[in-house]
PAZAPA-4460 file (N, C-alpha, C; in steps of 0.05 Angstrom, whole numbers, plus 32768, in hexadecimal, padded with zeros to 4 digits):
% residues 123
    n_x    n_y    n_z   ca_x   ca_y   ca_z    c_x    c_y    c_z   seq   type   mol
   8661   7C55   7467   8663   7C71   745F   8670   7C81   7476     1      V     A
   8684   7C91   746E   8690   7CA3   7482   8687   7CC0   747B     2      Q     A
   8680   7CCE   7490   8676   7CEA   748C   8689   7CFD   749A     3      L     A
   8690   7D13   748D   86A2   7D27   7498   8694   7D42   7496     4      Q     A
   868D   7D4D   74AD   8680   7D67   74AE   8695   7D7D   74B1     5      A     A
   8690   7D93   74A5   86A3   7DAA   74A7   8693   7DC4   74A3     6      S     A
   86A1   7DDA   74A8   8695   7DF4   74A3   868C   7E03   74BB     7      G     A
   868D   7DF7   74D2   8685   7E05   74EA   8698   7E1C   74F1     8      G     A
   8691   7E2B   7505   86A2   7E41   750E   8693   7E54   7520     9      G     A
   86A0   7E6B   7525   8695   7E80   7536   868A   7E96   7524    10      L     A
   8671   7E9E   7529   8665   7EB3   7519   8653   7EC4   752B    11      V     A
   8650   7EDD   7523   863E   7EEE   7532   8621   7EE9   752B    12      Q     A
   8610   7EEF   753D   85F3   7EED   7538   85EC   7EFC   751E    13      A     A
   85DC   7EF0   750E   85D4   7EFB   74F4   85E6   7EF3   74DD    14      G     A
   85FC   7EE6   74E4   860E   7EDD   74CF   8607   7EC3   74C3    15      G     A
   8618   7EB8   74B2   8613   7EA0   74A3   862B   7E8D   74A4    16      S     A
   8625   7E74   74A1   8639   7E5F   749E   862E   7E4A   748B    17      L     A
   863F   7E3C   747D   8637   7E25   746D   8646   7E0D   7477    18      R     A
   8637   7DF9   747F   8643   7DE0   7487   8643   7DCD   7470    19      L     A
   8657   7DBC   746F   8659   7DA7   745A   865C   7D8C   7468    20      S     A
   8652   7D78   745A   8655   7D5C   7464   865E   7D4C   744C    21      C     A
   8677   7D43   744C   8682   7D33   7437   8680   7D16   743E    22      A     A
   8675   7D06   742B   8672   7CE9   7430   8687   7CDA   7420    23      A     A
   8690   7CC4   742B   86A3   7CB3   741D   869E   7C96   7425    24      S     A
   86A8   7C83   7415   86A7   7C67   741C   868D   7C5A   7415    25      G     A
   867C   7C67   7405   8663   7C5A   73FD   8655   7C6B   73E9    26      G     A
   863E   7C62   73E1   862D   7C72   73CE   861B   7C84   73DE    27      T     A
   8625   7C9B   73E5   8616   7CAD   73F7   85FD   7CB7   73EA    28      S     A
   85FC   7CB7   73CF   85E4   7CC2   73C2   85CC   7CB0   73C8    29      S     A
   85D0   7C98   73D2   85B9   7C87   73D9   85AC   7C90   73F3    30      R     A
   85B9   7CA0   7402   85B1   7CA5   741E   85A1   7CBF   7421    31      Y     A
   858E   7CBE   7433   8582   7CD6   743D   8596   7CE2   7451    32      V     A
   859A   7CFC   744F   85AE   7D09   7460   85A1   7D1D   7473    33      M     A
   85AC   7D1F   748A   85A0   7D31   749E   85B6   7D40   74AD    34      G     A
   85AD   7D57   74B7   85BE   7D67   74C9   85B0   7D68   74E5    35      W     A
   85BF   7D63   74F9   85B6   7D65   7515   85C9   7D77   7524    36      F     A
   85C0   7D80   753B   85D1   7D90   754C   85CD   7D89   7569    37      R     A
   85E2   7D8E   7578   85E0   7D89   7595   85EF   7D9F   75A4    38      Q     A
   85E0   7DAC   75B5   85EB   7DC1   75C6   85F2   7DB5   75E1    39      A     A
   8604   7DC1   75F0   860B   7DB6   760A   85F3   7DB2   761C    40      P     A
   85F1   7D9A   7628   85DC   7D94   763A   85C1   7D8F   762D    41      G     A
   85C0   7D8E   7613   85A7   7D89   7605   85AA   7D70   75F4    42      K     A
   8592   7D65   75EC   8592   7D4E   75DA   8598   7D56   75BE    43      E     A
   85A1   7D43   75AE   85A6   7D48   7592   858B   7D4C   7585    44      R     A
   8589   7D61   7574   8570   7D68   7567   8573   7D6A   7549    45      E     A
   855D   7D63   753C   855C   7D65   751E   855D   7D82   7515    46      F     A
   856D   7D87   7500   856E   7DA1   74F4   8562   7DA1   74D8    47      V     A
   856C   7D8F   74C8   8563   7D8E   74AC   856A   7D74   749F    48      S     A
   855A   7D6C   748B   855F   7D53   747C   8559   7D57   745F    49      G     A
   8564   7D45   744F   8560   7D46   7432   855F   7D2A   7426    50      I     A
   854D   7D26   7413   854B   7D0C   7407   8563   7D07   73F5    51      S     A
   8565   7CED   73EC   857D   7CE6   73DC   857E   7CF6   73C2    52      W     A
   8567   7CFD   73B7   8567   7D0C   739E   8569   7D2A   73A2    53      S     A
   8564   7D32   73BA   8565   7D4F   73C0   854A   7D5D   73BC    54      G     A
   8535   7D4F   73B3   851C   7D5C   73AD   850A   7D60   73C5    55      D     A
   8512   7D53   73DB   8502   7D56   73F3   8514   7D60   740A    56      M     A
   850C   7D75   7417   851C   7D80   742D   850A   7D84   7445    57      T     A
   8517   7D82   745D   8509   7D84   7476   8518   7D96   7489    58      Y     A
   850A   7DA5   7499   8516   7DB7   74AB   8508   7DB7   74C6    59      Y     A
   8518   7DBC   74DB   850C   7DC1   74F5   84FF   7DDD   74F4    60      A     A
   84EB   7DE1   7503   84DD   7DFB   7503   84F0   7E11   750C    61      D     A
   8503   7E0B   751D   8515   7E1F   7527   8528   7E2A   7512    62      S     A
   852C   7E1C   74FC   853F   7E25   74E8   8531   7E2B   74CD    63      V     A
   8518   7E25   74CB   850A   7E28   74B1   850B   7E45   74A9    64      K     A
   8512   7E49   748F   8514   7E64   7485   8530   7E70   7488    65      G     A
   8541   7E64   7499   855C   7E6E   749D   8571   7E5B   7493    66      R     A
   856C   7E41   7494   857F   7E2D   748C   8576   7E20   7472    67      F     A
   8589   7E18   7461   8582   7E0A   7448   8595   7DF3   7445    68      T     A
   8589   7DDB   7441   8598   7DC3   743C   8599   7DBD   741E    69      I     A
   85AF   7DB3   7415   85B2   7DAB   73F9   85C7   7D95   73F7    70      S     A
   85C8   7D88   73E0   85DC   7D73   73DC   85E5   7D73   73C0    71      R     A
   85FE   7D6B   73BC   860A   7D67   73A2   8614   7D4A   73A1    72      D     A
   8604   7D39   7395   860A   7D1C   7396   8624   7D16   7385    73      N     A
   862A   7D26   7372   8642   7D22   7363   865B   7D26   7374    74      A     A
   8658   7D37   7388   866E   7D3C   739B   866B   7D2E   73B5    75      K     A
   8655   7D1E   73B8   8650   7D10   73D1   8650   7D23   73E9    76      N     A
   8644   7D39   73E6   8645   7D4E   73FA   8629   7D59   73FF    77      T     A
   8623   7D5E   7418   860A   7D6B   7421   8612   7D85   742E    78      V     A
   8602   7D99   742A   8608   7DB4   7435   85F1   7DBD   7447    79      Y     A
   85F8   7DCE   7459   85E4   7DDC   746A   85EB   7DF9   746A    80      L     A
   85DD   7E09   745B   85E1   7E26   745B   85D1   7E32   7472    81      Q     A
   85DF   7E3F   7484   85D2   7E4A   749C   85D4   7E69   749C    82      M     A
   85BE   7E76   749A   85BD   7E93   7499   85AE   7E9D   74B1    83      N     A
   85B2   7EB7   74B6   85A5   7EC4   74CD   85A9   7EB4   74E7    84      T     A
   85C1   7EAD   74EC   85C7   7E9C   7503   85C1   7EAA   751D    85      L     A
   85B8   7E9A   7531   85B0   7EA4   754B   85C2   7E96   7560    86      K     A
   85C5   7EA3   7577   85D5   7E96   758C   85CA   7E7A   7593    87      P     A
   85B0   7E76   7591   85A4   7E5C   7598   85AA   7E47   7583    88      Q     A
   85B7   7E4E   756D   85C0   7E3B   7559   85DB   7E2E   7561    89      D     A
   85E7   7E39   7576   8601   7E2F   757F   85FF   7E11   7587    90      T     A
   860F   7E01   757B   860E   7DE4   7580   8624   7DD6   7570    91      A     A
   8628   7DBD   7575   8638   7DAC   7563   8624   7DA1   754F    92      V     A
   862B   7DA4   7536   861A   7D9B   7520   8625   7D81   7514    93      Y     A
   8613   7D6E   7511   861B   7D54   7506   860B   7D4E   74ED    94      Y     A
   8619   7D42   74D9   860A   7D37   74C2   8608   7D19   74C6    95      C     A
   85F3   7D0E   74B9   85ED   7CF2   74BD   85DF   7CE7   74A4    96      A     A
   85E0   7CCD   74A1   85D5   7CC0   7489   85C3   7CA9   7491    97      A     A
   85AD   7CA7   7482   859A   7C91   7486   858E   7C89   746C    98      T     A
   8581   7C71   746B   8576   7C68   7452   8559   7C70   744E    99      L     A
   854B   7C76   7464   852E   7C7A   7462   8527   7C96   7469   100      S     A
   8516   7CA2   7457   850D   7CBE   745C   84FA   7CBE   7474   101      I     A
   84EF   7CA8   747B   84DC   7CA6   7492   84EB   7CAF   74AC   102      V     A
   8505   7CA9   74AD   8514   7CAE   74C5   8522   7CC9   74C5   103      N     A
   851C   7CDA   74B2   852C   7CF2   74AE   852F   7D04   74C6   104      V     A
   851B   7D05   74D8   851C   7D17   74EF   8526   7D0A   7508   105      R     A
   852C   7CF0   7507   8531   7CE1   751F   854F   7CD8   7520   106      T     A
   855E   7CE1   7534   857A   7CDA   7536   857F   7CBC   7536   107      P     A
   856D   7CAD   7543   8571   7C90   7545   856D   7C82   752B   108      S     A
   8562   7C90   7517   855D   7C84   74FD   8575   7C85   74EA   109      G     A
   858B   7C92   74F3   85A2   7C96   74E1   85B7   7C81   74E7   110      Y     A
   85C3   7C77   74D1   85D7   7C62   74D3   85F4   7C6E   74D7   111      Y     A
   85F9   7C84   74CA   8614   7C8E   74C9   8614   7CAB   74D3   112      Y     A
   862A   7CB2   74E1   862C   7CCD   74ED   8648   7CD8   74E7   113      W     A
   8649   7CF2   74E2   8663   7D00   74E1   866C   7D08   74FC   114      G     A
   8683   7D14   74FE   868F   7D1A   7518   8685   7D34   7524   115      Q     A
   8677   7D45   7516   866D   7D5D   7521   867F   7D75   751C   116      G     A
   8673   7D8C   7519   8681   7DA5   7515   8674   7DBA   7527   117      T     A
   8685   7DC9   7535   867A   7DDC   7549   8672   7DF6   753B   118      Q     A
   865A   7DFF   7541   864F   7E19   7539   864A   7E2A   7552   119      V     A
   8656   7E41   7553   8652   7E53   7569   8649   7E6E   755F   120      T     A
   8633   7E77   7569   8627   7E90   7560   8628   7EA3   7578   121      V     A
   8636   7EB9   7576   8639   7ECC   758B   8623   7EE2   7588   122      S     A
   861A   7EEC   759F   8606   7F01   759F   8611   7F1D   759D   123      S     A
***
């Protein structure tokens, strides 16, 4: 499975962005999908995850209530709607795929990773 993340950019604090992760080369609907982010000098951290059917979603406490994850299996695409962005949301955002919902919050549990898209939030 190849993953291609897009939608990052520069936005002012309080603004919104929608990230997309397009999957190809496999049956992506089988996979649990996750979004992670990594800021300079920091470890990669879990942001959000979604089950293969879309009926179960998971969020880091830092983004709960502001970010919404969704997926369209017909388009092999996962989305991350990010609202009320804060400067501390600035990071490279990565999408990833795994088979088990047990691993949804753990970077090491993911098999496939996209290339990352930069999100920069100015104050």
